[in-house]
C-alpha positions, 0 to 999 in steps of 0.5 A: 488497498487491503487493510492488512499491512504488507511486508514490503512496499513492493508487496503493497504495490502489488496488492494495490494494483491487483485490488485496482484491476478486480475493482475496476475490471481493467488495468490502471492507466499510467496516471491511475498507476502513478496515483496508486503507487504514490498513495500506496507508498505513503500509506505503507510508510505511515503504517511502518512508523506506526508499527515502530512507535508501537514496538518502542512503546512496548519496549 
C-alpha cells in the first residue's frame, strides 16, 4: 500500500489492490485479496487514530 494516507477506506483498498497487481503482475486471488483488504483496513484505521490524536494535541 502506498504510504500516503487515503481519504477513505474504499480509496485505500482500491490503491492497495492496484499496487498488488502492479507488483505481482496479476490480480490477487480470493485469499490474497482478503488478506490485503484486512491489512489495508487495519493500517488505514491506525493512521486515522494517529491523525485524530495529532489534531487533539494541536487544539
